[in-house]
C-alpha positions in Angstrom: 137.4 142.0 35.2 137.3 144.9 37.8 141.0 145.1 38.6 141.7 149.7 39.4 138.3 150.4 38.4 138.7 152.9 41.4 141.7 154.1 39.4 140.0 156.3 36.4 141.2 153.4 34.4 137.4 153.5 32.2 134.9 156.0 31.0 132.3 156.1 33.2 128.4 157.2 31.8 125.3 157.9 33.2 122.9 154.3 33.8 119.6 154.0 32.1 117.5 156.8 34.5 120.5 159.0 34.8 120.6 158.2 38.6 124.1 156.5 38.9 127.2 156.5 36.7 128.3 153.2 35.7 131.5 152.2 33.3 131.3 152.0 29.5 133.7 149.0 29.4 135.7 147.2 32.4 139.6 146.9 32.8 139.2 143.3 32.1 143.2 141.7 32.5 142.2 138.9 30.1 140.6 139.0 26.3 136.9 138.1 28.1 135.5 138.0 25.0 137.3 135.2 23.6 137.8 133.4 27.1 133.9 132.8 28.5 132.5 133.2 24.6 129.7 135.2 23.8 126.0 134.4 22.6 123.4 137.6 21.5 120.7 138.4 19.2 120.2 142.3 18.4 118.2 144.1 15.5 119.6 142.8 12.6 123.0 141.1 13.6 124.0 138.4 16.1 127.0 137.5 17.7 128.3 133.6 18.5 132.1 133.5 19.5 133.0 130.6 21.1 134.9 129.9 24.7 139.1 129.1 25.0 141.7 127.8 27.0 142.6 130.6 29.3 146.7 129.7 28.9 146.4 129.3 24.9 145.1 132.8 25.0 147.6 134.3 27.5 150.3 132.8 25.2 148.6 134.4 21.9 148.5 137.6 24.0 152.2 137.5 24.6 153.2 136.5 21.0 151.1 139.4 19.9 153.2 142.1 22.4 156.2 140.2 21.8 156.0 140.2 18.0 153.7 142.8 16.4 154.0 141.6 12.9 152.6 138.3 14.1 150.0 136.6 11.8 146.8 134.9 12.2 149.1 131.7 11.4 151.2 132.8 14.2 148.6 133.5 16.9 146.9 129.9 16.0 150.1 128.0 17.0 149.1 128.9 20.6 145.2 129.3 19.9 144.4 125.6 18.8 140.7 126.2 18.5 137.7 126.5 21.2 137.6 125.2 24.2 134.2 124.0 25.1 133.3 122.8 28.5 131.5 119.9 27.5 134.3 118.6 25.4 134.2 117.3 22.0 136.4 116.7 19.1 136.8 119.5 16.3 137.2 117.9 12.7 138.5 120.0 10.2 141.6 122.5 10.4 141.1 124.7 7.3 137.4 125.4 8.2 139.0 126.4 11.8 141.3 128.5 10.2 139.2 130.1 8.1 136.8 131.1 10.8 139.6 132.4 13.0 140.7 134.6 10.0 137.6 135.7 9.0 135.5 135.8 12.1 132.8 133.5 10.0 132.7 129.7 9.6 131.2 126.4 10.4 133.0 123.9 12.3 132.0 120.3 12.9 131.9 118.9 16.6 131.5 115.4 17.4 130.9 113.5 21.1 133.6 111.3 21.9 132.4 107.8 22.4 134.1 104.6 23.1 133.5 100.9 22.2 133.7 98.8 25.4 133.2 94.9 26.2 129.8 95.1 28.5 130.9 93.9 31.9 127.2 92.8 32.3 126.7 90.8 29.5 128.9 88.1 28.0 130.0 88.9 24.6 128.2 91.7 24.4 129.3 95.3 24.1 128.3 98.8 24.9 128.9 102.8 23.7 130.1 105.3 26.6 129.7 108.8 25.6 132.1 110.8 27.8 131.9 114.2 25.7 129.0 115.6 24.2 129.1 118.7 21.9 129.0 122.3 23.2 125.4 123.5 24.1 123.9 120.0 23.3 121.7 119.0 26.4 122.0 115.5 27.2 117.9 114.6 28.0 117.2 115.7 24.7 120.1 113.7 23.1 118.9 110.7 25.5 115.1 111.4 24.1 116.0 111.5 20.6 118.4 108.1 20.7 115.3 106.3 22.3 112.6 107.9 19.7 114.9 106.8 17.2 114.9 103.0 18.5 110.9 103.4 19.3 110.5 104.0 15.6 112.6 101.4 14.4 115.1 103.7 12.6 117.7 102.5 14.5 118.5 98.9 15.5 120.7 97.1 18.0 120.4 98.9 20.8 119.1 97.1 24.0 119.2 99.8 26.7 120.1 103.0 27.1 120.8 105.3 30.4 122.5 108.3 31.6 125.1 107.6 34.7 126.5 111.2 35.0 127.5 112.3 37.4 128.7 116.1 38.9 131.4 117.3 36.5 131.4 114.0 34.8 129.2 112.8 31.1 128.7 109.3 31.2 125.9 107.8 29.0 125.8 104.5 28.2 124.4 102.7 25.4 123.9 99.2 25.6 124.0 96.9 22.0 122.3 93.7 21.6 125.0 90.6 21.1 124.2 90.8 17.1 124.5 94.2 16.6 127.9 95.8 14.8 128.8 98.4 17.2 131.0 100.7 14.3 127.5 100.5 12.1 125.5 101.6 15.0 128.2 104.5 16.3 128.5 106.0 12.9 124.2 106.0 12.6 124.2 107.7 15.8 126.7 110.3 14.7 124.3 110.9 11.3 121.1 110.5 13.2 121.5 112.4 16.4 123.5 115.6 17.5 126.1 113.3 18.7 127.7 114.9 15.4 127.1 118.7 15.3 128.0 122.0 13.7 129.1 125.5 15.6 129.1 128.6 13.4 131.5 130.8 14.2 130.0 134.8 14.0 132.5 136.7 15.8 130.5 140.4 15.8 131.9 142.8 18.4 131.7 146.6 19.1 134.8 148.6 18.5 135.0 151.5 20.7 131.6 150.9 21.6 129.9 152.3 18.6 130.9 150.4 15.5 129.8 146.4 15.0 132.2 144.6 13.2 133.0 141.0 12.5 136.8 140.4 13.6 138.9 137.8 13.2 141.5 136.3 16.1 144.0 138.6 15.2 141.7 141.9 15.0 140.2 140.4 18.5 143.2 140.3 20.1 144.7 143.4 19.2 141.8 145.6 19.8 142.1 144.0 23.4 145.8 145.2 23.5 145.0 148.5 22.6 142.4 149.1 25.5 144.8 147.3 27.7 147.6 149.9 26.8 145.2 152.7 27.8 144.1 151.0 30.8 147.6 151.0 31.9 148.3 154.6 31.0 144.9 156.0 32.2 145.9 154.2 35.9 149.5 155.4 35.9 148.0 159.2 35.2 145.9 158.8 38.1 148.5 157.5 40.4 150.8 160.3 39.1 148.1 163.0 40.2 147.8 161.3 43.4 151.8 161.4 44.5 151.3 164.8 43.1 148.8 166.1 45.6 150.7 164.3 48.3 154.2 165.8 47.2 152.3 169.5 47.4 151.0 168.7 50.5 154.4 167.4 51.8 156.4 170.5 50.6 153.9 172.6 52.3 154.4 170.7 55.6 
């Protein structure tokens, strides 16, 4: 994010009380807007950009460098979708393409859940959830399932526990002997946040002034313009330093 910031690669401006200078933008080597994702609310506007895979973004940027005529569909061959840290499965390629083309749209995210034989009960089954939708709190999910069971809106569940370890999600739902596992799993998707939606709203500032909703192609194009400017400014700085050194050497 800060590589070559000391080589006049980006403009500086006064901070809030005019006591120091701060960069107006960072000379990022990667399109961090897409890499880490962004969520923000301002006056009359908001942004919601999902995080993405590092390798996929790099491949898409290279594609755009090599082929200036590349379309959004060409870029989507590399960026196959968001890369959420909590995992999950995205349903609907059409809605995903719309979101990346226009900068707005909704996608469905579903948890990864497998039906297994319960080792603790003969002829019993359990549902094991290993990936959950983005920004879903495990504790609130378990509480929601427990409330549905308590209120008799969801039957067939005998026990519920969180066996997650550091860096690994594992929510175990034990089922009663006479339960239908697939039916219960479908009910969980329908009645709990195990299936949820994520709404793209890729709003960002262009040149630090103009807020716009941007598609994938536009974001990467603007990032490349920024990168070209950073490289040019760094080269001019190094040239200026070399010329100053050459002037001293000539004098010597």
